[in-house]
C-alpha positions as CSV (number, residue, x, y, z in Angstrom):
1,X,-20.5,-6.2,-34.1
2,X,-19.4,-6.3,-37.8
3,X,-20.4,-9.5,-39.7
4,X,-18.4,-10.2,-42.9
5,X,-20.8,-11.8,-45.4
6,X,-17.8,-13.1,-47.8
7,X,-14.8,-14.6,-46.0
8,X,-11.5,-12.7,-46.6
9,X,-8.2,-14.3,-47.3
10,X,-5.0,-12.5,-47.8
11,X,-2.6,-14.2,-50.4
12,X,1.1,-14.4,-49.8
13,X,3.2,-14.6,-53.0
14,X,2.0,-18.0,-54.4
15,X,1.2,-19.7,-51.1
16,X,-2.1,-19.4,-49.7
17,X,-2.8,-17.8,-46.2
18,X,-3.2,-19.8,-43.2
19,X,-5.8,-17.3,-41.9
20,X,-9.0,-16.2,-43.3
21,X,-11.1,-13.5,-42.1
22,X,-14.8,-14.6,-41.3
23,X,-16.3,-12.4,-38.8
24,X,-14.9,-9.1,-36.9
25,X,-15.9,-7.8,-33.6
26,X,-14.6,-4.9,-32.1
27,X,-13.3,-5.6,-28.7
28,X,-12.5,-2.1,-27.4
29,X,-14.8,1.0,-27.4
30,X,-13.6,3.0,-30.4
31,X,-14.7,6.5,-28.6
32,X,-16.8,7.6,-25.7
33,X,-19.7,10.1,-26.3
34,X,-19.9,11.3,-22.5
35,X,-22.4,13.8,-23.3
36,X,-24.7,10.9,-24.6
37,X,-24.1,9.3,-21.2
38,X,-24.8,12.7,-19.4
39,X,-28.3,12.8,-21.4
40,X,-29.5,9.2,-20.5
41,X,-28.3,10.0,-16.9
42,X,-31.0,12.7,-16.5
43,X,-33.7,10.1,-17.2
44,X,-32.8,8.1,-14.1
45,X,-33.4,8.9,-10.3
46,X,-30.0,8.6,-8.0
47,X,-31.0,5.1,-6.9
48,X,-31.5,4.1,-9.8
49,X,-28.3,5.0,-11.3
50,X,-26.5,3.5,-8.5
51,X,-28.5,0.2,-9.2
52,X,-27.2,0.3,-12.6
53,X,-23.7,0.9,-11.7
54,X,-24.1,-1.9,-9.2
55,X,-25.4,-4.1,-11.8
56,X,-22.7,-3.2,-14.5
57,X,-20.5,-4.7,-11.8
58,X,-22.4,-8.1,-12.0
59,X,-24.1,-7.7,-8.7
60,X,-28.1,-7.2,-8.1
61,X,-28.4,-4.2,-5.7
62,X,-31.8,-5.4,-4.6
63,X,-30.4,-8.3,-2.9
64,X,-28.2,-5.9,-0.7
65,X,-28.9,-3.1,2.0
66,X,-28.8,0.4,0.9
67,X,-25.7,1.0,3.0
68,X,-24.3,-2.2,1.3
69,X,-24.6,-0.7,-2.2
70,X,-22.9,2.3,-1.3
71,X,-20.0,0.1,0.1
72,X,-19.9,-1.6,-3.6
73,X,-20.1,1.9,-5.3
74,X,-16.9,3.1,-3.1
75,X,-14.7,0.1,-4.6
76,X,-15.2,2.1,-7.8
77,X,-13.6,5.6,-6.5
78,X,-10.2,4.5,-7.5
79,X,-11.5,4.1,-10.9
80,X,-12.6,7.5,-11.4
81,X,-10.3,9.5,-9.0
82,X,-6.5,9.9,-9.7
83,X,-4.0,9.1,-6.5
84,X,-6.7,7.7,-4.4
85,X,-6.3,5.5,-1.6
86,X,-8.6,3.2,-0.3
87,X,-8.1,0.1,2.0
88,X,-10.8,-2.5,2.6
89,X,-10.3,-5.4,5.1
90,X,-12.9,-7.9,6.2
91,X,-13.9,-11.5,5.7
92,X,-12.9,-13.8,2.9
93,X,-15.3,-14.2,0.0
94,X,-16.8,-10.8,-0.3
95,X,-15.5,-10.0,-3.7
96,X,-13.0,-7.9,-2.6
97,X,-10.4,-8.3,-5.2
98,X,-12.8,-9.3,-8.1
99,X,-13.8,-5.8,-9.0
100,X,-10.0,-4.9,-9.6
101,X,-9.1,-8.0,-11.5
102,X,-12.3,-8.2,-13.8
103,X,-14.2,-4.9,-14.2
104,X,-11.6,-2.9,-16.2
105,X,-8.4,-3.3,-18.6
106,X,-6.9,-0.2,-17.0
107,X,-6.4,-1.9,-13.6
108,X,-4.0,-4.6,-12.5
109,X,-4.4,-7.0,-9.0
110,X,-0.7,-7.4,-7.5
111,X,-1.3,-10.7,-5.6
112,X,0.3,-10.8,-2.1
113,X,3.7,-11.4,-1.8
114,X,7.3,-9.8,-2.6
115,X,7.4,-7.0,-4.6
116,X,10.1,-4.4,-5.8
117,X,10.5,-0.6,-6.1
118,X,11.5,-1.2,-9.8
119,X,8.1,-3.2,-10.5
120,X,5.9,-0.9,-8.8
121,X,7.6,2.5,-9.5
122,X,10.6,3.1,-11.7
123,X,13.3,0.5,-12.7
124,X,16.9,2.6,-12.8
125,X,18.5,0.0,-15.0
126,X,15.8,0.2,-17.7
127,X,14.7,3.7,-17.1
128,X,11.1,2.7,-17.3
129,X,8.2,3.7,-15.0
130,X,6.7,1.1,-13.0
131,X,3.1,-0.2,-12.3
132,X,1.8,3.1,-11.3
133,X,2.6,4.8,-14.5
134,X,1.0,2.1,-16.5
135,X,-2.3,1.6,-14.7
136,X,-5.3,3.7,-13.5
137,X,-5.4,1.2,-10.5
138,X,-3.2,-0.9,-8.6
139,X,-4.6,-3.1,-6.2
140,X,-2.7,-5.0,-3.6
141,X,-4.3,-8.4,-2.8
142,X,-3.8,-10.0,0.5
143,X,-2.0,-7.1,2.5
144,X,-0.5,-9.4,5.1
145,X,1.8,-10.7,2.4
146,X,3.1,-7.3,1.0
147,X,6.9,-7.5,1.3
148,X,9.2,-5.1,-0.3
149,X,12.6,-6.2,-0.9
150,X,14.1,-2.9,-1.1
151,X,14.2,-1.1,2.7
152,X,12.8,2.1,1.1
153,X,9.9,0.4,-0.4
154,X,7.4,1.4,2.1
155,X,9.0,5.1,2.3
156,X,8.4,5.8,-1.6
157,X,5.1,4.2,-1.2
158,X,4.4,6.7,1.3
159,X,5.9,9.6,-1.0
160,X,3.7,8.4,-4.0
161,X,0.4,8.0,-1.8
162,X,0.7,11.9,-0.5
163,X,1.6,13.5,-3.7
164,X,1.0,11.3,-6.7
165,X,5.1,11.6,-7.3
166,X,8.1,9.9,-5.8
167,X,11.9,10.5,-6.7
168,X,14.2,8.0,-8.3
169,X,17.6,9.2,-9.3
170,X,17.8,12.8,-9.9
171,X,14.3,13.6,-11.3
172,X,10.9,13.4,-9.6
173,X,8.4,11.2,-11.5
174,X,4.7,11.8,-11.4
175,X,2.2,9.0,-12.0
176,X,-1.7,9.2,-11.6
177,X,-2.6,5.6,-10.4
178,X,-4.4,5.0,-7.4
179,X,-3.7,2.3,-4.9
180,X,-6.2,0.0,-3.1
181,X,-5.2,-2.4,-0.4
182,X,-7.6,-5.3,0.3
183,X,-6.9,-8.2,2.9
184,X,-8.8,-10.6,5.2
185,X,-9.7,-9.8,8.9
186,X,-9.6,-13.3,10.6
187,X,-10.7,-12.1,14.0
188,X,-14.2,-10.2,14.8
189,X,-14.0,-6.9,14.3
190,X,-15.3,-6.1,17.9
191,X,-12.1,-8.1,19.4
192,X,-9.8,-6.0,17.3
193,X,-11.4,-2.9,18.0
194,X,-11.1,-3.5,21.9
195,X,-7.6,-5.3,21.8
196,X,-6.0,-3.7,18.7
197,X,-6.9,-1.8,15.7
198,X,-8.2,-2.5,12.2
199,X,-5.2,-2.1,10.4
200,X,-3.6,-5.2,12.5
201,X,-3.5,-7.5,9.3
202,X,-0.8,-5.4,7.6
203,X,2.7,-6.8,8.2
204,X,4.6,-5.5,10.6
205,X,7.0,-3.2,8.5
206,X,3.9,-1.3,7.3
207,X,2.4,-0.3,10.5
208,X,3.1,3.0,10.8
209,X,0.9,5.9,11.5
210,X,2.5,8.0,8.8
211,X,1.6,5.5,6.3
212,X,-1.9,4.8,7.4
213,X,-2.5,8.4,7.6
214,X,-2.4,8.5,3.7
215,X,-5.4,6.4,3.1
216,X,-8.5,8.5,2.2
217,X,-10.8,5.6,3.1
218,X,-11.4,2.7,5.0
219,X,-14.4,0.6,3.4
220,X,-15.9,-1.8,6.3
221,X,-15.4,-5.2,4.6
222,X,-17.0,-6.9,7.1
223,X,-20.5,-5.0,6.3
224,X,-20.8,-6.7,2.7
225,X,-22.0,-10.3,3.1
226,X,-19.9,-13.2,1.5
227,X,-21.1,-13.7,-2.1
228,X,-23.7,-16.3,-2.9
229,X,-25.5,-17.0,-6.4
230,X,-28.6,-14.9,-5.9
231,X,-26.3,-12.0,-5.6
232,X,-25.1,-11.9,-9.2
233,X,-27.5,-10.1,-11.5
234,X,-29.2,-11.1,-14.8
235,X,-30.5,-7.6,-15.0
236,X,-29.1,-5.1,-17.6
237,X,-25.9,-2.7,-17.1
238,X,-23.3,-1.4,-18.8
239,X,-21.0,-3.7,-21.0
240,X,-17.6,-3.5,-19.2
241,X,-15.7,-1.9,-22.3
242,X,-18.0,1.2,-22.0
243,X,-18.3,1.0,-18.5
244,X,-14.3,0.9,-18.0
245,X,-14.2,3.9,-20.6
246,X,-16.7,5.8,-18.9
247,X,-14.8,5.2,-15.5
248,X,-11.2,6.4,-17.2
249,X,-12.9,9.6,-18.7
250,X,-14.5,10.9,-15.5
251,X,-10.7,10.6,-14.1
252,X,-10.4,13.8,-16.2
253,X,-13.0,15.8,-14.3
254,X,-12.8,17.2,-10.5
255,X,-15.9,17.5,-8.4
256,X,-13.9,18.0,-5.3
257,X,-14.9,21.8,-4.6
258,X,-18.7,20.5,-4.3
259,X,-18.7,20.2,-0.4
260,X,-18.0,24.2,-0.3
261,X,-21.1,25.1,-2.1
262,X,-23.2,23.9,0.8
263,X,-20.9,22.9,3.5
264,X,-17.9,23.9,5.7
265,X,-15.7,21.1,7.5
266,X,-15.6,21.0,11.3
267,X,-12.4,21.9,13.1
268,X,-11.2,18.5,13.9
269,X,-10.3,17.6,10.3
270,X,-6.8,18.6,9.5
271,X,-5.2,19.2,5.9
272,X,-5.1,15.3,5.4
273,X,-8.4,14.6,6.5
274,X,-10.1,17.4,4.4
275,X,-8.2,16.2,1.0
276,X,-9.5,12.7,2.0
277,X,-12.9,13.7,2.6
278,X,-13.0,15.8,-0.6
279,X,-11.4,13.1,-2.6
280,X,-14.2,10.7,-1.4
281,X,-17.0,13.0,-2.1
282,X,-15.7,13.8,-5.3
283,X,-15.5,10.1,-6.5
284,X,-19.2,9.4,-5.2
285,X,-20.5,12.4,-7.2
286,X,-18.7,11.4,-10.2
287,X,-20.1,7.9,-9.9
288,X,-23.9,8.9,-9.0
289,X,-23.9,12.5,-10.8
290,X,-21.4,12.2,-13.6
291,X,-23.1,15.0,-15.3
292,X,-22.5,17.5,-12.6
293,X,-26.2,18.0,-11.6
294,X,-26.7,17.8,-7.6
295,X,-28.1,19.7,-4.8
296,X,-27.3,20.1,-1.3
297,X,-29.1,16.9,-0.1
298,X,-27.1,14.7,-2.7
299,X,-24.0,16.3,-1.5
300,X,-24.7,15.9,1.9
301,X,-25.2,12.2,1.7
302,X,-21.8,11.7,0.1
303,X,-19.9,14.0,2.6
304,X,-21.5,12.1,5.8
305,X,-20.1,8.5,4.0
306,X,-16.7,10.1,3.3
307,X,-16.6,11.6,7.0
308,X,-17.0,8.1,8.2
309,X,-14.7,6.3,5.8
310,X,-11.7,9.1,6.7
311,X,-12.9,8.7,10.3
312,X,-12.3,5.2,10.3
313,X,-8.9,5.8,9.2
314,X,-8.3,8.3,12.0
315,X,-9.7,6.0,14.6
316,X,-7.0,3.6,14.0
317,X,-4.3,6.4,13.8
318,X,-5.4,7.4,17.3
319,X,-4.7,4.0,18.6
320,X,-1.2,3.4,16.8
321,X,0.0,7.0,17.0
322,X,-1.5,8.1,20.5
323,X,-2.2,11.8,21.2
324,X,-0.8,13.5,17.8
325,X,-4.1,11.7,16.2
326,X,-6.6,12.6,19.0
327,X,-9.3,14.8,17.5
328,X,-11.5,12.2,15.7
329,X,-14.9,14.1,16.0
330,X,-15.5,14.9,12.5
331,X,-18.6,17.0,11.7
332,X,-19.7,19.4,9.0
333,X,-21.4,22.6,9.0
334,X,-24.4,23.6,6.9
335,X,-23.8,27.0,5.0
336,X,-27.5,28.2,5.3
337,X,-28.3,27.2,8.6
338,X,-24.6,27.0,10.6
339,X,-25.9,23.6,12.0
340,X,-22.9,21.5,13.2
341,X,-23.5,17.8,12.5
342,X,-21.3,14.8,13.8
343,X,-20.6,12.1,12.0
344,X,-19.9,8.8,13.8
345,X,-18.1,5.4,12.9
346,X,-20.7,2.5,13.8
347,X,-18.3,0.2,14.9
348,X,-16.6,2.5,17.4
349,X,-19.8,2.4,19.9
350,X,-18.0,4.3,22.3
351,X,-20.2,7.3,22.6
352,X,-22.7,4.7,24.5
353,X,-20.4,3.4,27.1
354,X,-21.2,6.1,29.9
355,X,-25.2,6.5,29.2
356,X,-26.5,10.1,29.5
357,X,-28.5,10.6,32.4
358,X,-28.1,9.6,35.6
359,X,-26.8,6.3,37.4
360,X,-27.7,4.7,40.5
361,X,-26.1,5.4,43.7
362,X,-22.8,3.3,44.0
363,X,-22.2,3.4,40.2
364,X,-19.3,5.2,38.9
365,X,-16.8,5.2,35.9
366,X,-13.2,5.3,35.8
367,X,-10.3,4.9,33.3
368,X,-7.3,2.8,34.3
369,X,-4.6,0.6,32.7
370,X,-5.3,-3.1,32.6
371,X,-3.2,-6.1,32.9
372,X,-1.6,-5.5,29.3
373,X,-0.8,-1.6,29.9
374,X,-3.7,-0.5,27.8
375,X,-5.9,2.1,29.3
376,X,-9.6,1.1,29.3
377,X,-12.8,2.3,30.9
378,X,-14.0,0.6,33.9
379,X,-17.7,0.7,35.6
380,X,-17.9,0.1,39.2
381,X,-21.4,-0.9,40.5
382,X,-22.5,-1.4,44.2
383,X,-25.1,-3.2,46.2
384,X,-25.4,-2.3,49.9
385,X,-27.8,-4.5,52.1
386,X,-28.1,-4.9,55.7
387,X,-25.5,-6.8,57.0
388,X,-22.2,-6.4,59.3
389,X,-19.5,-4.9,57.3
390,X,-18.8,-7.7,54.6
391,X,-17.3,-6.8,51.2
392,X,-17.6,-9.2,48.5
393,X,-16.2,-8.5,44.9
394,X,-17.0,-9.9,41.4
395,X,-16.3,-9.3,37.8
396,X,-12.6,-8.3,36.6
397,X,-12.2,-7.0,40.5
398,X,-11.8,-10.7,41.7
399,X,-8.4,-10.6,40.3
400,X,-5.6,-10.6,42.9
401,X,-4.2,-6.5,42.0
402,X,-8.0,-5.5,41.9
403,X,-8.9,-7.0,45.3
404,X,-6.1,-5.2,46.5
405,X,-6.8,-1.9,45.1
406,X,-10.4,-2.2,46.6
407,X,-9.3,-3.4,50.0
408,X,-7.2,-0.4,50.5
409,X,-10.4,1.8,49.6
410,X,-12.6,-0.3,52.0
411,X,-10.0,0.0,55.0
412,X,-9.7,3.8,54.4
413,X,-13.7,3.9,53.8
414,X,-14.2,2.4,57.3
415,X,-11.7,4.1,59.2
416,X,-12.4,7.8,57.8
417,X,-16.1,7.5,57.0
418,X,-16.6,10.0,59.9
419,X,-15.1,12.8,57.7
420,X,-17.6,12.3,55.0
421,X,-20.9,11.4,56.8
422,X,-21.8,10.9,60.5
423,X,-25.3,9.7,59.6
424,X,-24.9,6.0,58.9
425,X,-23.1,3.2,60.0
426,X,-20.8,1.4,57.9
427,X,-20.7,-2.0,59.7
428,X,-24.2,-2.3,59.8
429,X,-24.5,-2.7,55.8
430,X,-22.6,-5.7,53.8
431,X,-21.4,-4.6,50.2
432,X,-20.9,-6.4,46.8
433,X,-18.9,-4.3,44.4
434,X,-19.0,-5.6,40.9
435,X,-16.3,-4.1,38.4
436,X,-17.0,-4.6,34.4
437,X,-14.2,-3.6,32.3
438,X,-15.8,-2.0,28.9
439,X,-12.7,-2.0,26.7
440,X,-11.6,-5.6,26.9
441,X,-8.1,-4.3,28.8
442,X,-8.7,-6.7,31.5
443,X,-8.4,-6.5,35.2
444,X,-6.5,-3.4,36.9
445,X,-5.1,-2.7,40.3
446,X,-5.5,1.2,40.0
447,X,-9.2,1.5,41.5
448,X,-8.7,3.1,44.9
449,X,-10.4,6.4,44.6
450,X,-13.1,5.2,42.3
451,X,-13.9,2.3,44.8
452,X,-14.1,5.1,47.8
453,X,-16.6,7.3,46.0
454,X,-18.5,4.3,44.9
455,X,-18.9,2.8,48.4
456,X,-19.9,6.4,49.8
457,X,-22.3,7.1,47.2
458,X,-24.0,3.6,47.6
459,X,-24.0,4.1,51.7
460,X,-25.5,7.8,51.4
461,X,-27.8,6.7,48.5
462,X,-26.5,9.4,46.4
463,X,-25.6,9.1,43.1
464,X,-22.3,10.8,41.3
465,X,-22.9,13.4,39.1
466,X,-24.1,12.3,35.8
467,X,-21.7,11.4,32.9
468,X,-18.6,11.6,35.4
469,X,-15.4,9.7,35.1
470,X,-13.4,9.9,38.7
471,X,-9.5,9.7,37.9
472,X,-6.2,9.3,40.3
473,X,-5.6,7.1,43.1
474,X,-4.7,7.1,47.1
475,X,-2.4,5.2,49.3
476,X,-3.9,3.3,52.5
477,X,-2.7,6.5,54.4
478,X,-5.1,8.9,52.3
479,X,-2.2,10.2,50.1
480,X,-3.4,11.1,46.9
481,X,-1.5,9.9,43.8
482,X,-2.1,11.7,40.3
483,X,-2.9,10.3,37.1
484,X,0.1,8.5,35.4
485,X,-0.8,9.3,31.7
486,X,-3.4,12.3,32.1
487,X,-4.0,13.2,27.9
488,X,-4.4,9.6,27.2
489,X,-7.0,8.9,30.1
490,X,-9.0,12.0,28.9
491,X,-9.4,10.8,25.4
492,X,-10.7,7.3,26.7
493,X,-13.0,9.3,28.7
494,X,-14.2,11.6,26.1
495,X,-14.7,8.9,23.5
496,X,-16.6,6.8,26.1
497,X,-19.1,9.7,26.4
498,X,-17.9,11.4,29.7
499,X,-18.9,15.0,30.2
500,X,-17.3,15.5,33.8
501,X,-13.9,14.7,35.0
502,X,-12.7,14.6,38.4
503,X,-8.9,14.9,38.8
504,X,-6.6,15.1,41.8
505,X,-5.0,18.6,42.5
506,X,-1.7,16.8,42.1
507,X,-2.3,16.3,38.4
508,X,-2.9,20.2,37.3
509,X,0.8,20.4,36.5
510,X,0.0,17.7,33.7
511,X,-2.7,19.9,32.2
512,X,0.0,21.1,29.7
513,X,0.4,17.5,28.0
514,X,-3.4,17.5,27.0
515,X,-4.5,19.4,23.9
516,X,-6.8,22.3,24.6
517,X,-9.2,21.3,22.5
518,X,-9.9,17.9,24.3
519,X,-9.5,19.7,28.0
520,X,-12.4,22.3,26.9
521,X,-14.7,19.4,26.5
522,X,-15.4,18.5,30.2
523,X,-16.4,20.5,33.1
524,X,-13.5,19.4,35.3
525,X,-13.0,19.4,39.1
526,X,-10.0,18.9,41.4
527,X,-9.6,17.4,44.5
528,X,-7.1,17.5,47.2
529,X,-8.2,14.9,49.6
530,X,-9.9,11.5,49.3
531,X,-13.1,13.5,51.3
532,X,-12.6,16.2,48.7
533,X,-12.8,13.4,46.0
534,X,-16.4,11.9,47.3
535,X,-17.7,15.4,47.8
536,X,-17.1,16.8,44.4
537,X,-18.1,13.6,42.8
538,X,-21.6,13.6,44.4
539,X,-22.0,17.3,44.0
540,X,-22.1,17.7,47.7
541,X,-20.9,21.1,49.0
């Protein structure tokens, strides 16, 4: 701060100036000494420095879980990485847009609503580059409201997000701006995951797998609590001008090769995934280790977070774009030990649907189409008790389509049990079949083979082989029906934790449609008759 002890008055000819200068405060950093900052950084531990960075944005890190502070830090990556594309969707009131509006004079928040290619990218009439050429960060508030007046708006945005350049007129134009998309999720995340995808709040015109594939990270906004007064800090941090200059200076540096020093990325990551993960790791390292001094443990922590953030994008792409994006099982390999580690996404929870270890007799899993046509995992649970051959059904099986499917299997079971076992009598027992749909896909009418295997397993007191999924169907006469969408069914089974698959022989011709990487994940058996399906499922020779 500069204080003037005497007032300064400027005279214009014979008239007095209407302005008198009494005090002068510099409003912008005249220069930035990064070496001074790097030297200071060496006096902090990584966690202390993260706390300092979070406090510099106005929040108190001790009020948040450690994982949440990483989310808050990730909001800053677009400031330090050029051409970084970040998406954060979550509940209202979690401070999603605040940081892009208040923390730096180098970012602009575009409120949801109509926008134009001229405003964002290039004005052909005035020959001026738009917002992406002027600002370091362009953040879109309320993604649900984004609406391009120009038909080619989304396409130009896709080009820019992929390469940092776009073409208007004759010349390609480059710009460094990072794009941030923030918006509100109005439903519960569990519901969205089961019934739709986590990009659902975007407008219909933008729901395109090629557009979302350009997102480098998806920040789970639902994990950040709604802002409360105690979340605001009264501790020291960098003043905003200094923070903004530091962030801008770090854009000139590149830490994306840090991964290669210690790790290799797994084979499920394609080129876009690799670029996304490297960008996120580079951004986190710039924020936490700006002086460039970090070890394998530091990079591992950033890498695991980056893989999760990109896998969250890929999981949604799989739902929108189908088998083209089946390879979501991201991993990294330690250079020293060659140990491979897989990184999961907490909200998916898919790996636990089919538990490890054996199940009780009569319990098994199948994949089938629900009432809306979406594939889902179904668990059949059977109770066998003394009785006179009565069958009852509960759960989603109580719908008419499911009942008919179960009835076909039960009638075949009664008429043909002699082909499978002669040691028990069907009519001396009652059967209660409970059907659970595990992906919120509703009732299904494709349970014939699965029901037959469940009934035989329960009656013979022999469990199905562990982590098995039984696919296919049959007619009342015992004709085998192949799986109608084999590749997608196998993907659902794999995501749910299946290790074994039982397929009809008639589905062999469809195996060519399944990516080889996916097919080799299972121990696969084939059956040609209903009785054969029972023997293979129970591991009976």
